[in-house]
TIRO-2110 file (N, C-alpha, C; in Angstrom, 1 decimal):
// TIRO-2110
-96.9, -24.1, -17.3, N, 1, A
-96.2, -25.3, -17.3, CA, 1, A
-94.8, -25.3, -17.2, C, 1, A
-94.1, -24.4, -18.0, N, 2, A
-92.7, -24.2, -18.1, CA, 2, A
-92.1, -23.8, -16.8, C, 2, A
-92.8, -22.8, -16.1, N, 3, A
-92.3, -22.4, -14.8, CA, 3, A
-92.3, -23.6, -13.8, C, 3, A
-93.2, -24.4, -13.8, N, 4, A
-93.2, -25.7, -13.0, CA, 4, A
-92.0, -26.6, -13.3, C, 4, A
-91.8, -26.7, -14.6, N, 5, A
-90.6, -27.6, -15.0, CA, 5, A
-89.3, -27.0, -14.6, C, 5, A
-89.2, -25.6, -14.5, N, 6, A
-87.9, -25.0, -14.0, CA, 6, A
-87.8, -25.3, -12.6, C, 6, A
-88.8, -25.3, -11.8, N, 7, A
-88.8, -25.7, -10.4, CA, 7, A
-88.3, -27.2, -10.2, C, 7, A
-88.9, -28.0, -11.0, N, 8, A
-88.5, -29.5, -10.9, CA, 8, A
-87.0, -29.7, -11.3, C, 8, A
-86.6, -28.9, -12.4, N, 9, A
-85.3, -29.0, -12.9, CA, 9, A
-84.3, -28.5, -11.8, C, 9, A
-84.6, -27.4, -11.2, N, 10, A
-83.7, -26.9, -10.2, CA, 10, A
-83.6, -27.8, -9.0, C, 10, A
-84.5, -28.7, -8.9, N, 11, A
-84.4, -29.6, -7.7, CA, 11, A
-84.3, -31.1, -8.2, C, 11, A
-83.7, -31.2, -9.3, N, 12, A
-83.7, -32.5, -10.0, CA, 12, A
-83.1, -33.6, -9.2, C, 12, A
-82.1, -33.4, -8.4, N, 13, A
-81.3, -34.4, -7.7, CA, 13, A
-82.3, -34.9, -6.6, C, 13, A
-83.0, -33.9, -5.9, N, 14, A
-83.8, -34.3, -4.9, CA, 14, A
-85.1, -35.0, -5.4, C, 14, A
-85.6, -34.6, -6.5, N, 15, A
-86.8, -35.2, -7.1, CA, 15, A
-86.4, -36.6, -7.6, C, 15, A
-85.3, -36.7, -8.1, N, 16, A
-84.9, -38.1, -8.6, CA, 16, A
-84.8, -39.0, -7.5, C, 16, A
-84.2, -38.6, -6.3, N, 17, A
-84.0, -39.4, -5.1, CA, 17, A
-85.4, -39.8, -4.7, C, 17, A
-86.4, -38.8, -4.7, N, 18, A
-87.8, -39.2, -4.3, CA, 18, A
-88.4, -40.2, -5.2, C, 18, A
-88.1, -40.1, -6.5, N, 19, A
-88.8, -41.1, -7.4, CA, 19, A
-88.3, -42.5, -7.0, C, 19, A
-87.3, -42.7, -6.3, N, 20, A
-86.8, -44.0, -6.0, CA, 20, A
-87.2, -44.4, -4.5, C, 20, A
-87.9, -43.6, -3.8, N, 21, A
-88.3, -43.9, -2.5, CA, 21, A
-89.5, -44.8, -2.5, C, 21, A
-89.5, -45.7, -1.4, N, 22, A
-90.6, -46.7, -1.3, CA, 22, A
-91.7, -46.0, -0.5, C, 22, A
-91.5, -44.8, 0.1, N, 23, A
-92.5, -44.2, 0.8, CA, 23, A
-93.4, -43.1, 0.1, C, 23, A
-92.8, -42.7, -1.1, N, 24, A
-93.6, -41.7, -1.8, CA, 24, A
-93.8, -42.3, -3.2, C, 24, A
-95.0, -42.2, -3.7, N, 25, A
-95.5, -42.6, -5.0, CA, 25, A
-95.3, -41.3, -5.9, C, 25, A
-94.1, -41.2, -6.5, N, 26, A
-93.9, -39.9, -7.2, CA, 26, A
-94.7, -39.8, -8.4, C, 26, A
-94.9, -40.9, -9.1, N, 27, A
-95.8, -40.8, -10.3, CA, 27, A
-97.2, -40.3, -9.8, C, 27, A
-97.8, -40.8, -8.7, N, 28, A
-99.1, -40.4, -8.4, CA, 28, A
-99.1, -39.0, -7.9, C, 28, A
-98.0, -38.5, -7.3, N, 29, A
-97.8, -37.2, -6.8, CA, 29, A
-97.9, -36.2, -8.0, C, 29, A
-97.2, -36.6, -9.1, N, 30, A
-97.2, -35.7, -10.3, CA, 30, A
-98.6, -35.8, -10.9, C, 30, A
-99.3, -36.9, -10.9, N, 31, A
-100.6, -36.9, -11.5, CA, 31, A
-101.6, -36.0, -10.7, C, 31, A
-101.5, -36.1, -9.4, N, 32, A
-102.3, -35.3, -8.5, CA, 32, A
-102.1, -33.8, -8.8, C, 32, A
-100.8, -33.5, -8.9, N, 33, A
-100.4, -32.0, -9.1, CA, 33, A
-101.0, -31.5, -10.5, C, 33, A
-100.7, -32.3, -11.5, N, 34, A
-101.3, -32.0, -12.9, CA, 34, A
-102.8, -31.8, -12.8, C, 34, A
-103.4, -32.8, -12.2, N, 35, A
-104.8, -32.7, -12.1, CA, 35, A
-105.4, -31.5, -11.3, C, 35, A
-104.6, -31.1, -10.2, N, 36, A
-105.0, -29.9, -9.5, CA, 36, A
-104.9, -28.6, -10.4, C, 36, A
-104.0, -28.7, -11.4, N, 37, A
-103.8, -27.5, -12.3, CA, 37, A
-104.9, -27.5, -13.4, C, 37, A
-105.0, -28.6, -14.0, N, 38, A
-105.9, -28.6, -15.2, CA, 38, A
-107.4, -28.7, -14.8, C, 38, A
-107.7, -29.0, -13.6, N, 39, A
-109.1, -29.0, -13.2, CA, 39, A
-109.4, -28.0, -12.1, C, 39, A
-108.5, -27.0, -12.1, N, 40, A
-108.7, -25.9, -11.1, CA, 40, A
-110.0, -25.2, -11.7, C, 40, A
-110.6, -24.4, -10.9, N, 41, A
-111.7, -23.6, -11.3, CA, 41, A
-111.5, -22.7, -12.5, C, 41, A
-110.2, -22.2, -12.6, N, 42, A
-109.8, -21.3, -13.6, CA, 42, A
-109.6, -22.1, -14.9, C, 42, A
-109.2, -23.3, -14.9, N, 43, A
-108.8, -24.1, -16.0, CA, 43, A
-109.8, -25.2, -16.5, C, 43, A
-110.8, -25.5, -15.6, N, 44, A
-111.6, -26.7, -15.8, CA, 44, A
-112.4, -26.7, -17.1, C, 44, A
-113.0, -25.5, -17.4, N, 45, A
-113.8, -25.5, -18.6, CA, 45, A
-112.9, -25.7, -19.9, C, 45, A
-111.7, -25.0, -19.9, N, 46, A
-110.8, -25.2, -21.0, CA, 46, A
-110.3, -26.6, -21.1, C, 46, A
-110.1, -27.3, -20.0, N, 47, A
-109.6, -28.6, -20.0, CA, 47, A
-110.7, -29.5, -20.6, C, 47, A
-112.0, -29.4, -20.2, N, 48, A
-113.1, -30.1, -20.7, CA, 48, A
-113.2, -30.0, -22.2, C, 48, A
-113.1, -28.8, -22.6, N, 49, A
-113.3, -28.4, -24.0, CA, 49, A
-112.1, -29.1, -24.9, C, 49, A
-110.9, -29.0, -24.3, N, 50, A
-109.7, -29.5, -24.9, CA, 50, A
-109.9, -31.1, -25.1, C, 50, A
-110.3, -31.7, -24.0, N, 51, A
-110.5, -33.2, -24.1, CA, 51, A
-111.6, -33.6, -25.1, C, 51, A
-112.7, -32.8, -25.2, N, 52, A
-113.7, -33.1, -26.1, CA, 52, A
-113.1, -32.9, -27.6, C, 52, A
-112.4, -31.9, -27.8, N, 53, A
-111.9, -31.6, -29.1, CA, 53, A
-110.8, -32.6, -29.6, C, 53, A
-110.0, -33.1, -28.7, N, 54, A
-108.8, -34.0, -29.1, CA, 54, A
-109.0, -35.5, -28.9, C, 54, A
-110.0, -35.8, -28.1, N, 55, A
-110.4, -37.2, -27.9, CA, 55, A
-111.8, -37.4, -28.2, C, 55, A
-112.1, -38.5, -28.8, N, 56, A
-113.5, -38.8, -29.1, CA, 56, A
-113.9, -40.1, -28.3, C, 56, A
-113.7, -40.0, -27.1, N, 57, A
-114.0, -41.1, -26.1, CA, 57, A
-114.5, -40.4, -24.9, C, 57, A
-115.2, -41.2, -24.0, N, 58, A
-115.7, -40.6, -22.8, CA, 58, A
-114.6, -39.8, -22.0, C, 58, A
-115.0, -38.7, -21.4, N, 59, A
-114.1, -37.8, -20.8, CA, 59, A
-113.2, -38.4, -19.8, C, 59, A
-113.7, -39.3, -18.9, N, 60, A
-112.8, -39.8, -17.8, CA, 60, A
-111.7, -40.6, -18.5, C, 60, A
-111.9, -41.3, -19.6, N, 61, A
-110.8, -42.0, -20.2, CA, 61, A
-109.8, -41.1, -21.0, C, 61, A
-110.4, -40.1, -21.6, N, 62, A
-109.6, -39.1, -22.2, CA, 62, A
-108.6, -38.4, -21.2, C, 62, A
-109.2, -38.1, -20.0, N, 63, A
-108.4, -37.5, -18.9, CA, 63, A
-107.4, -38.3, -18.5, C, 63, A
-107.6, -39.6, -18.4, N, 64, A
-106.6, -40.6, -18.0, CA, 64, A
-105.5, -40.7, -19.0, C, 64, A
-105.8, -40.8, -20.3, N, 65, A
-104.8, -40.8, -21.3, CA, 65, A
-103.9, -39.5, -21.3, C, 65, A
-104.5, -38.4, -21.1, N, 66, A
-103.8, -37.1, -21.0, CA, 66, A
-102.9, -37.2, -19.8, C, 66, A
-103.4, -37.4, -18.6, N, 67, A
-102.6, -37.4, -17.5, CA, 67, A
-101.5, -38.4, -17.5, C, 67, A
-101.7, -39.6, -17.9, N, 68, A
-100.8, -40.6, -18.0, CA, 68, A
-99.6, -40.3, -19.0, C, 68, A
-99.9, -39.6, -20.1, N, 69, A
-98.8, -39.2, -21.0, CA, 69, A
-97.9, -38.2, -20.4, C, 69, A
-98.6, -37.2, -19.8, N, 70, A
-97.8, -36.1, -19.2, CA, 70, A
-96.9, -36.6, -18.0, C, 70, A
-97.5, -37.4, -17.2, N, 71, A
-96.8, -38.0, -16.1, CA, 71, A
-95.7, -38.8, -16.7, C, 71, A
-95.9, -39.6, -17.7, N, 72, A
-94.7, -40.4, -18.3, CA, 72, A
-93.6, -39.5, -18.8, C, 72, A
-94.0, -38.4, -19.5, N, 73, A
-92.9, -37.5, -20.0, CA, 73, A
-92.1, -36.9, -18.8, C, 73, A
-92.8, -36.5, -17.9, N, 74, A
-92.1, -35.8, -16.7, CA, 74, A
-91.2, -36.8, -16.0, C, 74, A
-91.7, -38.0, -15.8, N, 75, A
-91.0, -39.1, -15.1, CA, 75, A
-89.7, -39.5, -15.8, C, 75, A
-89.8, -39.6, -17.2, N, 76, A
-88.7, -39.9, -18.0, CA, 76, A
-87.7, -38.8, -18.0, C, 76, A
-88.1, -37.6, -18.1, N, 77, A
-87.3, -36.4, -18.1, CA, 77, A
-86.5, -36.3, -16.8, C, 77, A
-87.1, -36.5, -15.6, N, 78, A
-86.5, -36.5, -14.3, CA, 78, A
-85.5, -37.7, -14.3, C, 78, A
-85.9, -38.9, -14.7, N, 79, A
-85.1, -40.1, -14.6, CA, 79, A
-83.8, -39.9, -15.4, C, 79, A
-83.8, -39.1, -16.5, N, 80, A
-82.8, -38.9, -17.4, CA, 80, A
-81.9, -37.7, -17.0, C, 80, A
-82.2, -37.2, -15.8, N, 81, A
-81.3, -36.0, -15.3, CA, 81, A
-81.8, -34.7, -15.7, C, 81, A
-83.0, -34.6, -16.2, N, 82, A
-83.6, -33.3, -16.6, CA, 82, A
-82.7, -32.5, -17.5, C, 82, A
-82.1, -33.2, -18.5, N, 83, A
-81.2, -32.6, -19.4, CA, 83, A
-81.8, -31.5, -20.4, C, 83, A
-83.0, -31.9, -20.9, N, 84, A
-83.7, -30.9, -21.8, CA, 84, A
-84.2, -29.7, -21.0, C, 84, A
-84.2, -28.6, -21.7, N, 85, A
-84.7, -27.4, -21.1, CA, 85, A
-86.2, -27.5, -20.8, C, 85, A
-86.7, -26.9, -19.7, N, 86, A
-88.1, -27.0, -19.4, CA, 86, A
-89.0, -26.5, -20.5, C, 86, A
-88.5, -25.6, -21.3, N, 87, A
-89.3, -25.1, -22.5, CA, 87, A
-89.4, -26.2, -23.5, C, 87, A
-88.4, -27.0, -23.7, N, 88, A
-88.5, -28.2, -24.6, CA, 88, A
-89.5, -29.2, -24.2, C, 88, A
-89.5, -29.5, -22.9, N, 89, A
-90.4, -30.5, -22.3, CA, 89, A
-91.9, -30.0, -22.5, C, 89, A
-92.1, -28.7, -22.2, N, 90, A
-93.4, -28.1, -22.4, CA, 90, A
-93.9, -28.2, -23.8, C, 90, A
-93.0, -27.8, -24.7, N, 91, A
-93.3, -27.9, -26.1, CA, 91, A
-93.6, -29.3, -26.6, C, 91, A
-92.9, -30.3, -26.2, N, 92, A
-93.2, -31.7, -26.5, CA, 92, A
-94.6, -32.1, -26.1, C, 92, A
-95.0, -31.7, -24.8, N, 93, A
-96.3, -32.0, -24.3, CA, 93, A
-97.3, -31.3, -25.1, C, 93, A
-97.2, -30.0, -25.4, N, 94, A
-98.2, -29.2, -26.1, CA, 94, A
-98.3, -29.7, -27.6, C, 94, A
-97.3, -30.0, -28.2, N, 95, A
-97.3, -30.3, -29.6, CA, 95, A
-98.1, -31.7, -29.7, C, 95, A
-97.9, -32.5, -28.7, N, 96, A
-98.7, -33.9, -28.7, CA, 96, A
-100.2, -33.6, -28.7, C, 96, A
-100.6, -32.6, -28.1, N, 97, A
-102.0, -32.4, -27.9, CA, 97, A
-102.4, -30.9, -28.5, C, 97, A
-102.3, -30.8, -29.7, N, 98, A
-102.9, -29.6, -30.4, CA, 98, A
-102.3, -28.3, -29.8, C, 98, A
-101.0, -28.1, -30.0, N, 99, A
-100.3, -27.0, -29.5, CA, 99, A
-101.0, -25.7, -29.6, C, 99, A
-101.5, -25.4, -30.8, N, 100, A
-102.2, -24.2, -31.1, CA, 100, A
-103.4, -23.9, -30.2, C, 100, A
-104.1, -25.0, -29.8, N, 101, A
-105.2, -24.8, -28.9, CA, 101, A
-104.8, -24.3, -27.6, C, 101, A
-103.7, -24.7, -27.0, N, 102, A
-103.3, -24.2, -25.7, CA, 102, A
-102.6, -23.0, -25.7, C, 102, A
-102.3, -22.4, -26.9, N, 103, A
-101.6, -21.0, -27.0, CA, 103, A
-102.6, -20.0, -26.8, C, 103, A
-103.9, -20.3, -27.0, N, 104, A
-105.0, -19.4, -27.0, CA, 104, A
-105.2, -18.8, -25.6, C, 104, A
END
């Protein structure tokens, strides 16, 4: 996750301009990208287990809450000029959702 945030930060001005475009739904693009990572063949079982452990609601709603919160944090970070280090943003997200679980 941190590596991806370094890429976003390195291109912050371009990304920020894209967030204001009427032709690109930046928030949806972030959600699709995150979804592709967390539901990849390699990560899918861990994500399903994570959602079951941290949310006690149907999985599709748990996934929506998880994706929405991550997308919100990333969008806010980019809109604010990506001032925080990528490691800080990663840590904020992981702390919100059982940081120790994701370290395994």
